[in-house]
N, C-alpha and C positions, 0 to 999 in steps of 0.2 A: 504493500500500500504506500509506503514511503517513497519507493521508486516511482510509482504512478503520480504522486503529488509533485515530485521534482520534475517529471516529464511534463505534467500539466502546466507548471510554472514556465518551463522552458518553451513549450509550445505557445503559451499565451504571450510571452515576451517576443517570440518570433513573429506572431501574428500582428502585434502592435508595430513592430519595426517594419514588417512588410507593408502594412497599410500606410504608414508615414512615408516610406520611400516611394511607394507606388504613386501616391497623390502628388508628391513633389516632382518626381521624374516625369509623370504624365503632363503636368502643367508646363514644365520646361520644354519637353519635346513638342507639345502642342504649339507653343509660341514659336519655336524654331521652324516647324513645318509651315506655320502660317506666314512668317516673314520671308523665309528663304526658298520655299517650294511653291506655295500658293501665290506668293507675292512676286515671283520671278517675272522679269520683264517680258519673257517670251509668251506670256498668257494675255498680253494686253495690246491694244491698238497703239501703233507707233513705238512699241517697246517701253511704254510708260505706264506704270501701275497706278497712276492717278487718273488714268482715262478708263474708258469702258473695256471690259474683257472682250477677247475675240469671240466671234459668233460660235456657239456650241462648246466653248472652253469652260468646263465646269469648275476647274481648279481656280481660274480667274474669277468666276462668279462667287465661289466660296470665299475668296479673299475679300471681295467687295461686301460680304455679309457683315463685316464690322468686327468690333473688338470682342464680341461674345463667341465668335467662331473658334478661336484657339482654345478657349475655355471649354466649349462643348466637345471639341475633339479630345481634350484631356479627359473629360468625363467618360467618353466612349472607351478610351484606352484603359481607364481605371476599371471599367466593367469587364473588358476583355482579360486584363491581368487577374482580376479577382476570380473570374470564371475558371481560368487555367489553374490558379492556386487551389480552388475548392475541388476541382476535378482530381488533382493529385492527392490532396489530403483525404478526400472521401474514398478514393480508390485504395489508399493505404489502410484506412480505417476498416474498409469492407473485408480486407484480407485477400488471400490468394485464390480462393475458390468461390463458388456460388454460395451466397449467404443462406438462402432457404434450404439448400442441400446440406450445408453444415449444421444448421439447427436440427434438421431431421435426423442426422447422424448422431448428434448429441442425445436427442430424445430416445433413439434406438438403443444407444449404449446404456442410458439410465434405466430404460425398461428392463434391460438384462443385468442391472446392477454392476455394470462395468465402468466404474468411476475412473479408474486409471486410464482405460482406453479413451474415455471422453476427454481427459486432460491431454493425452497425447494428440488427439484430434485438434484440440485448441492450439497446441504448439505448431501443428502443421498449417492451420488456417491463418494464424496471426491476425493482426488488426485489432481495432478497439473492441468490437463485439466479442471476439475470442478472448481478449484480455479480461473482460468483465465476467464471462462465463467461467473462465479458468479460476478466477478469484473465488467465485461461488462454489466451484467444485473442491477447491483446496479447503475452504471453510467447511464444506460437507465432510471431508475426511477428518478434519480436526474435531468436529462435533461427534463423529462416530466413536472416537476414543475418549471423549470427555464424559466423566461420570458425575461431575458436580452439578450439572444442569439437567432439568427435566426435558421432556420431548418438546413442549411448547417453546421453552426458552431456546433450545437448540435451533428450532425452525426459525424463530425470530432472529437469531444470530446470523443464520445463513441469508435470510431475506435482507437484513440490514447490511451485510457485506456486499451483496449485489447492488443495493441502492447506493451505497457510498461510492463504490467503484463506478457506477453509472454516472453519478453526479460529477465525477472527475473527468470522465471521458467525453460525455455529451457536449459540454461547453466548447471543447476543442473542435468538435464537428460543426458547431454553429458559428464559430468565429468568422468575422468578415462578411457574414451574410447581411449584417446591418448596412454595409456599404451598398449592396445591391438593392436592399429595401429602400434606402434613402434616395438613390439615384432613380429608381423606378418612379418615384413621386416628383422629384425635383427637376429631372432632366427636361421634361416637357415644359415646365414653367420657365426654365432658363431659355429654352428655345423660343418660347413666345415673347419673353422679354427682349431677346435679341431682335426678333421680328418687329416689335413695337419700335425699338430704337431705329431700325432700318427704315421703317415706314415714315417715321418723323423726319429722318434725314432726307428721304426721297421727296416728300411733299415740301419740305423747307427749301430744297434746291429748286423745285419748280416755282415756288412762290417768289424766290429771289430772281429767277430768270424772267419772270413776267408771264409771257405767253405759255400756255400749257403745251407740253411736248409729250405726245403719246409714247414715243419710243423711249424717252428718258424715264417716263413714269413706269412703263412695263419693266424696264431693266431694273429700276429701283425696287419694285415689288418682288421680282424674281430673286434678286439678291437678298432681300429681307427674309423671304420665305426659306432660304437655305438654313437659317437658324432653326426654324420650326422642324424642318426635315431631320436635322442632326439631333435635335432634342427628342423628337418622337422615336427616332430609330434607336437611340441609346436607352430610352425608357422601355421600349418593347423588348429589347435584348435583355435588359436587367430583369424585367418581370418574368420572362420565359425561364431564365436560368435560376432565378430565386425560387420559383415554384418547383422546378425540377430538383433542386438541391434539398428543399424542405421535404419533398415527397420521399427522396432517397433516405434522408435522416429518419423520417417517420418509419420507413421500412426496417431500418436498423434497430430502432427502438422497439418495434413490434417483435423482432427476432430475439432481442434481449429479454423482453417480458415473457415470451413463449418458453425460452430455455430456462429462465429463472423459475417459472411456475413448475416446469418439469422437475427441476432439482428439488424444490420444496415438496412436491407431491411424492417423488421417489423416496425421499427421506422419511416422510410421514408413513408411507406404505411399508417400508422396510423395518421401521422401528415402532 
């Protein structure tokens, strides 16, 4: 248990560092892309990025989207980095084989009172779920040789061990999901804010020029809407993967509960 606590602290520290570095790096990269790639002279009329972008040049149009564009690009990169990190973390937590198959094997071993074989199976599977079940099985063996507690107390001890181990493992699985949850709500609003800034700029330019210019107005609107597209795209991406990861974590939790119940029931039946 002490090893798991130290591992949980190390994982929590890593997640905090990852989040800080990812946000900082994404913002820096976003602004570099904005100024040196989107703002390159080759995307604009007469090679001047203060003029209109070339016809059909979407990189130039994105540059004209304004100051919110690099920030929205950074938001999208943060989502991508978080998704990759969660995929790696949850794959490790899931273990080497199929989780439902692993749980069924554990139940089969327990039905046959083969606790040692179940522990060996946990060692083969690895991952967070296997770690939790292994701790429960080790406690099971300890309670078998314990003569100072009655049956109910032993079952409570096993149940408590599984709960405590679960409380250490699950937060590591849910780390950084708050980033996806936040971006799924905020990205669209940031995109709309950028669009509003762009529309204000477009109409102000027309008002200053005097006579309405349909081409200038349409260019201004299309440039402003780039912000909305980036915001909605980032938000949709974050929502999809947030729901995917939470569903995957729920499946792991169900597997832990199922195996934990089997451990308790086997102990009760055997003793």
